[in-house]
Structure formats: structure tokens, C-alpha cells
Biotite code that builds the C-alpha atoms (Angstrom):
import biotite.structure as struc

atoms = struc.array([
    struc.Atom([80.352, -63.240, -7.012], chain_id="A", res_id=1, res_name="UNK", atom_name="CA", element="C"),
    struc.Atom([78.329, -59.634, -6.738], chain_id="A", res_id=2, res_name="UNK", atom_name="CA", element="C"),
    struc.Atom([79.368, -57.443, -3.699], chain_id="A", res_id=3, res_name="UNK", atom_name="CA", element="C"),
    struc.Atom([76.873, -54.133, -2.986], chain_id="A", res_id=4, res_name="UNK", atom_name="CA", element="C"),
    struc.Atom([76.402, -52.667, 0.650], chain_id="A", res_id=5, res_name="UNK", atom_name="CA", element="C"),
    struc.Atom([73.376, -53.361, 2.569], chain_id="A", res_id=6, res_name="UNK", atom_name="CA", element="C"),
    struc.Atom([72.271, -50.056, 3.158], chain_id="A", res_id=7, res_name="UNK", atom_name="CA", element="C"),
    struc.Atom([70.346, -50.928, 6.561], chain_id="A", res_id=8, res_name="UNK", atom_name="CA", element="C"),
    struc.Atom([72.941, -52.897, 8.832], chain_id="A", res_id=9, res_name="UNK", atom_name="CA", element="C"),
    struc.Atom([75.319, -50.068, 7.933], chain_id="A", res_id=10, res_name="UNK", atom_name="CA", element="C"),
    struc.Atom([73.199, -47.715, 8.768], chain_id="A", res_id=11, res_name="UNK", atom_name="CA", element="C"),
    struc.Atom([72.529, -49.735, 11.866], chain_id="A", res_id=12, res_name="UNK", atom_name="CA", element="C"),
    struc.Atom([76.298, -49.728, 12.091], chain_id="A", res_id=13, res_name="UNK", atom_name="CA", element="C"),
    struc.Atom([76.665, -46.012, 12.217], chain_id="A", res_id=14, res_name="UNK", atom_name="CA", element="C"),
    struc.Atom([74.199, -45.642, 14.988], chain_id="A", res_id=15, res_name="UNK", atom_name="CA", element="C"),
    struc.Atom([76.688, -48.655, 17.116], chain_id="A", res_id=16, res_name="UNK", atom_name="CA", element="C"),
    struc.Atom([79.766, -46.506, 16.225], chain_id="A", res_id=17, res_name="UNK", atom_name="CA", element="C"),
    struc.Atom([76.810, -42.905, 17.367], chain_id="A", res_id=18, res_name="UNK", atom_name="CA", element="C"),
    struc.Atom([76.120, -44.816, 20.488], chain_id="A", res_id=19, res_name="UNK", atom_name="CA", element="C"),
    struc.Atom([80.098, -46.307, 21.214], chain_id="A", res_id=20, res_name="UNK", atom_name="CA", element="C"),
    struc.Atom([81.588, -42.707, 21.080], chain_id="A", res_id=21, res_name="UNK", atom_name="CA", element="C"),
    struc.Atom([78.658, -41.087, 22.699], chain_id="A", res_id=22, res_name="UNK", atom_name="CA", element="C"),
    struc.Atom([77.983, -38.782, 19.174], chain_id="A", res_id=23, res_name="UNK", atom_name="CA", element="C"),
    struc.Atom([74.284, -37.363, 18.756], chain_id="A", res_id=24, res_name="UNK", atom_name="CA", element="C"),
    struc.Atom([72.778, -36.823, 15.355], chain_id="A", res_id=25, res_name="UNK", atom_name="CA", element="C"),
    struc.Atom([73.066, -33.184, 16.300], chain_id="A", res_id=26, res_name="UNK", atom_name="CA", element="C"),
    struc.Atom([77.411, -33.378, 16.799], chain_id="A", res_id=27, res_name="UNK", atom_name="CA", element="C"),
    struc.Atom([77.777, -35.256, 13.098], chain_id="A", res_id=28, res_name="UNK", atom_name="CA", element="C"),
    struc.Atom([75.562, -32.380, 11.734], chain_id="A", res_id=29, res_name="UNK", atom_name="CA", element="C"),
    struc.Atom([77.099, -29.953, 12.615], chain_id="A", res_id=30, res_name="UNK", atom_name="CA", element="C"),
    struc.Atom([80.991, -30.937, 12.628], chain_id="A", res_id=31, res_name="UNK", atom_name="CA", element="C"),
    struc.Atom([79.607, -32.571, 9.312], chain_id="A", res_id=32, res_name="UNK", atom_name="CA", element="C"),
    struc.Atom([78.479, -28.676, 7.945], chain_id="A", res_id=33, res_name="UNK", atom_name="CA", element="C"),
    struc.Atom([74.504, -30.268, 7.477], chain_id="A", res_id=34, res_name="UNK", atom_name="CA", element="C"),
    struc.Atom([71.745, -27.767, 8.141], chain_id="A", res_id=35, res_name="UNK", atom_name="CA", element="C"),
    struc.Atom([70.163, -30.267, 8.996], chain_id="A", res_id=36, res_name="UNK", atom_name="CA", element="C"),
    struc.Atom([70.224, -33.938, 10.273], chain_id="A", res_id=37, res_name="UNK", atom_name="CA", element="C"),
    struc.Atom([68.346, -35.459, 7.564], chain_id="A", res_id=38, res_name="UNK", atom_name="CA", element="C"),
    struc.Atom([70.881, -36.930, 5.803], chain_id="A", res_id=39, res_name="UNK", atom_name="CA", element="C"),
    struc.Atom([71.993, -38.777, 9.393], chain_id="A", res_id=40, res_name="UNK", atom_name="CA", element="C"),
    struc.Atom([68.764, -39.359, 9.719], chain_id="A", res_id=41, res_name="UNK", atom_name="CA", element="C"),
    struc.Atom([68.219, -41.388, 5.968], chain_id="A", res_id=42, res_name="UNK", atom_name="CA", element="C"),
    struc.Atom([71.540, -43.333, 6.981], chain_id="A", res_id=43, res_name="UNK", atom_name="CA", element="C"),
    struc.Atom([70.202, -44.302, 9.965], chain_id="A", res_id=44, res_name="UNK", atom_name="CA", element="C"),
    struc.Atom([67.310, -45.764, 8.257], chain_id="A", res_id=45, res_name="UNK", atom_name="CA", element="C"),
    struc.Atom([68.886, -47.508, 5.634], chain_id="A", res_id=46, res_name="UNK", atom_name="CA", element="C"),
    struc.Atom([67.604, -44.790, 3.071], chain_id="A", res_id=47, res_name="UNK", atom_name="CA", element="C"),
    struc.Atom([70.411, -43.906, 2.066], chain_id="A", res_id=48, res_name="UNK", atom_name="CA", element="C"),
    struc.Atom([74.355, -44.675, 2.072], chain_id="A", res_id=49, res_name="UNK", atom_name="CA", element="C"),
    struc.Atom([77.298, -41.928, 3.290], chain_id="A", res_id=50, res_name="UNK", atom_name="CA", element="C"),
    struc.Atom([79.230, -40.107, 0.166], chain_id="A", res_id=51, res_name="UNK", atom_name="CA", element="C"),
    struc.Atom([83.124, -41.372, 0.174], chain_id="A", res_id=52, res_name="UNK", atom_name="CA", element="C"),
    struc.Atom([83.676, -38.167, 1.215], chain_id="A", res_id=53, res_name="UNK", atom_name="CA", element="C"),
    struc.Atom([81.444, -38.716, 4.725], chain_id="A", res_id=54, res_name="UNK", atom_name="CA", element="C"),
    struc.Atom([82.879, -41.882, 4.834], chain_id="A", res_id=55, res_name="UNK", atom_name="CA", element="C"),
    struc.Atom([86.090, -40.342, 4.704], chain_id="A", res_id=56, res_name="UNK", atom_name="CA", element="C"),
    struc.Atom([84.684, -38.015, 7.896], chain_id="A", res_id=57, res_name="UNK", atom_name="CA", element="C"),
    struc.Atom([82.661, -41.064, 9.834], chain_id="A", res_id=58, res_name="UNK", atom_name="CA", element="C"),
    struc.Atom([86.247, -43.088, 9.543], chain_id="A", res_id=59, res_name="UNK", atom_name="CA", element="C"),
    struc.Atom([88.213, -39.875, 11.548], chain_id="A", res_id=60, res_name="UNK", atom_name="CA", element="C"),
    struc.Atom([84.921, -39.031, 14.224], chain_id="A", res_id=61, res_name="UNK", atom_name="CA", element="C"),
    struc.Atom([84.877, -42.847, 15.042], chain_id="A", res_id=62, res_name="UNK", atom_name="CA", element="C"),
    struc.Atom([88.465, -43.994, 15.314], chain_id="A", res_id=63, res_name="UNK", atom_name="CA", element="C"),
    struc.Atom([87.937, -46.651, 12.345], chain_id="A", res_id=64, res_name="UNK", atom_name="CA", element="C"),
    struc.Atom([88.864, -47.989, 9.357], chain_id="A", res_id=65, res_name="UNK", atom_name="CA", element="C"),
    struc.Atom([85.679, -47.358, 6.573], chain_id="A", res_id=66, res_name="UNK", atom_name="CA", element="C"),
    struc.Atom([85.470, -51.771, 6.337], chain_id="A", res_id=67, res_name="UNK", atom_name="CA", element="C"),
    struc.Atom([84.322, -50.921, 10.009], chain_id="A", res_id=68, res_name="UNK", atom_name="CA", element="C"),
    struc.Atom([81.084, -48.477, 8.731], chain_id="A", res_id=69, res_name="UNK", atom_name="CA", element="C"),
    struc.Atom([79.441, -50.310, 5.735], chain_id="A", res_id=70, res_name="UNK", atom_name="CA", element="C"),
    struc.Atom([78.797, -53.179, 5.772], chain_id="A", res_id=71, res_name="UNK", atom_name="CA", element="C"),
    struc.Atom([79.042, -55.196, 2.815], chain_id="A", res_id=72, res_name="UNK", atom_name="CA", element="C"),
    struc.Atom([77.589, -58.628, 1.342], chain_id="A", res_id=73, res_name="UNK", atom_name="CA", element="C"),
    struc.Atom([78.226, -60.960, -1.784], chain_id="A", res_id=74, res_name="UNK", atom_name="CA", element="C"),
    struc.Atom([74.746, -61.395, -3.662], chain_id="A", res_id=75, res_name="UNK", atom_name="CA", element="C"),
])
């Protein structure tokens, strides 16, 4: 069986973790050093998933393992 990341559900997970940790899109933008919030909005909408580098940083920001951020499903 093949596994893949569900981008939409991962985005929903990131939004949930942001709410739980009282972190805004702007907070993430500044912490991750983005010029704009476009990448974060793309993650939240499921258009993109964070790079491995950003997943490592998100796991530190949210104080959770990367596996709690990603939603992995089997085909």
C-alpha cells in the first residue's frame, strides 16, 4: 500500500494547532522569516504542504512531533 500526505487535512491540522497555541498567521510569518503570509495561506488551504525544513520548525513552534502536523493516508 502506498502512503501519501493529505494536503487539505494537513492544512486543517496546522490551523487547529495555530488556534490551540494562539498563534496567528502573522506570528508564523515572522517566526519563519517569510516576506508575506502567502506560503502559510497555501498550507492552510491545502494547496501546498510545508517543506521538511518548515515542518521541523513548525513542530518546535507547536511543541509536537511532525507526525502530529501531517495527515498521512494510505491509497
